[in-house]
C-alpha positions as CSV (number, residue, x, y, z in Angstrom):
1,M,15.7,13.0,8.7
2,S,14.2,9.6,8.1
3,A,16.0,6.3,7.7
4,P,16.6,5.1,4.1
5,D,14.1,2.6,2.7
6,P,15.7,-0.9,3.2
7,T,13.9,-2.2,0.1
8,A,15.0,0.6,-2.2
9,P,17.7,-0.2,-4.8
10,V,21.2,1.1,-4.0
11,S,23.8,2.4,-6.5
12,A,26.9,0.4,-7.0
13,T,28.9,3.2,-5.5
14,E,26.8,3.3,-2.4
15,F,27.1,-0.5,-2.2
16,Q,30.9,-0.3,-2.4
17,T,30.9,2.3,0.3
18,R,28.7,0.4,2.8
19,A,29.0,-3.2,1.6
20,G,28.8,-4.6,5.2
21,L,25.4,-2.9,5.8
22,Y,24.0,-4.3,2.5
23,I,25.3,-7.8,3.2
24,E,23.5,-7.8,6.5
25,R,20.3,-6.5,4.9
26,S,20.4,-9.2,2.2
27,A,19.9,-11.8,5.0
28,K,16.3,-10.4,5.4
29,A,15.5,-9.3,1.8
30,P,17.2,-9.1,-1.6
31,V,19.3,-6.0,-2.2
32,F,19.0,-4.6,-5.7
33,I,22.2,-2.9,-6.9
34,T,22.0,-0.4,-9.7
35,K,24.5,0.9,-12.3
36,H,23.5,3.9,-14.3
37,R,20.1,3.9,-12.6
38,R,19.3,0.4,-13.9
39,V,19.2,-2.7,-11.7
40,A,22.4,-4.7,-12.5
41,R,22.7,-7.2,-9.7
42,V,20.8,-8.7,-6.8
43,L,22.4,-9.7,-3.5
44,I,20.6,-12.5,-1.7
45,D,21.1,-14.6,1.3
46,I,22.9,-17.9,0.7
47,A,20.0,-19.9,2.0
48,E,17.7,-18.3,-0.6
49,Y,20.2,-18.9,-3.3
50,E,20.5,-22.5,-2.4
51,R,16.7,-22.8,-2.3
52,L,16.4,-21.3,-5.8
53,K,19.3,-23.4,-7.1
54,A,17.6,-26.6,-5.9
55,R,14.5,-25.7,-8.0
56,D,16.6,-25.4,-11.2
57,T,16.1,-28.7,-13.0
58,R,17.6,-27.6,-16.3
59,E,20.0,-30.1,-17.9
60,A,22.4,-29.9,-20.8
61,H,22.7,-32.7,-23.3
62,R,25.2,-33.4,-26.1
63,T,23.2,-33.8,-29.3
64,E,24.9,-37.1,-29.9
65,A,23.7,-38.4,-26.6
66,L,20.0,-37.4,-27.0
67,P,17.5,-40.3,-27.0
68,D,16.2,-41.0,-30.5
69,A,12.7,-39.8,-29.6
70,W,14.0,-36.4,-28.5
71,A,16.2,-36.0,-31.6
72,E,13.2,-36.9,-33.8
73,A,10.9,-34.5,-31.9
74,L,13.4,-31.7,-32.3
75,S,13.9,-32.3,-36.0
76,E,10.2,-32.3,-36.6
77,A,9.4,-29.2,-34.4
78,D,8.1,-26.0,-36.0
79,Y,10.1,-23.1,-34.6
80,G,8.4,-20.5,-36.6
81,P,10.1,-18.0,-39.0
82,A,13.8,-17.7,-38.7
83,D,15.3,-14.5,-37.5
84,P,17.6,-13.2,-40.3
85,A,20.1,-11.8,-37.8
86,L,20.4,-15.2,-36.1
87,E,20.6,-17.0,-39.5
88,A,23.5,-14.7,-40.5
89,L,25.5,-16.0,-37.5
90,T,25.3,-19.5,-38.7
91,D,26.5,-18.8,-42.3
């Protein structure tokens, strides 16, 4: 009998049963956890998480606080045709 592939996804049930093993494995490589045969979560080492988080430069701005040039650019932008389902949410 061969050892399980350390890069193969694991089911949520298997993860719950052997969490310690997968926590250790996540120090070397991401652990993909599946639910109903679809990847639902990824367990990664904290150093990798912090590295990825440091690269996230997204910012949120209140519309009232936007610089005038940004507000003008947004109002003049062409967003293409509206999605009727999305439009229904704003009615």
